[in-house]
C-alpha positions, 0 to 999 in steps of 0.5 A: 195838627193831624194835616201837619203831622202829615205834612211832616210825614211825608215831606221827610219820607219824600226828602230822606230818600236819595240813592238806592242802598248798594252793598259793600265790596268784600274786603280783605285784611291789610296785611303787613309784616316786620321787617325781616332780620336773616339768619345764616342755615349752615346746611349739612350739604353743600350749600348754605344761605341766609333765611327771614327769622319770620320764617324757619327751616325745616328739613323735607322727604329727602337728604338735603331737601327742606322746607323754608316755612312761613306758618304766619302767612300759611307760605312754604318755600321747597328746596331741592338739591341735586348734585350734577352727573354730567346731566346739567342741562337735564336739570335746567329742563326740569326747572323750565318744565315746572315753571313753564306748566303754569301757562295756562293760569299765569298771566306773565313768567318773568324770567332773572338771570343772575351771576355771581362768578366771585362765589361760582353762584348762577341761575333763573329767578321766575315771578309767575303772575296770576292765578298760579298755584306757585308764583316764584320759583328759581334754581341756583348752581354752580353748574359743574357739581351742585343744583338748588331748586326753590318753589314757594307755593301757599296754602290757600287759593291763588288769589294774586290780589289777596296775596300780593302783600305776602308773596312781595315780602317773600320775594324779597328774602328769596332775592336776599337768600340767593345774594347769600347763598354759597357753596361749601368746599 
């Protein structure tokens, strides 16, 4: 009887071991966001646009500057307004300088030009890929009187894999914001 128990124990020990245990990789939460409903923001300044109800518009440091805050994502879009006073090329150069400062960390920078001549809305939309501090930047102008810039920042370390769903969500909101952008007369 003791021999049979010993053989059973040895047999179970030999056959129960297969592969070495491998630790599971760290996983991130799956982030899902609601379908946006858009609200109109009428700035007391010279422009207006639509923004997602998942965010809120707040005053920033200067007049006519705003934050579009996404509190659940810990993200902010910084909007700045500058009147053009025969210095249009300087404003464009400043935006491009801010975008291309990220070339050290960016794996690529995609630029998309947009224009809505009927509304006198023109500009560039930059998507920065990789471990950059800002993932999306843009400017909107009428090229004669008004210039607005926007920069997206997250209050976290730049991890493109885990921030990907949030970046895509905000990027769609920004494209809608630009499509709905209007200058006041």
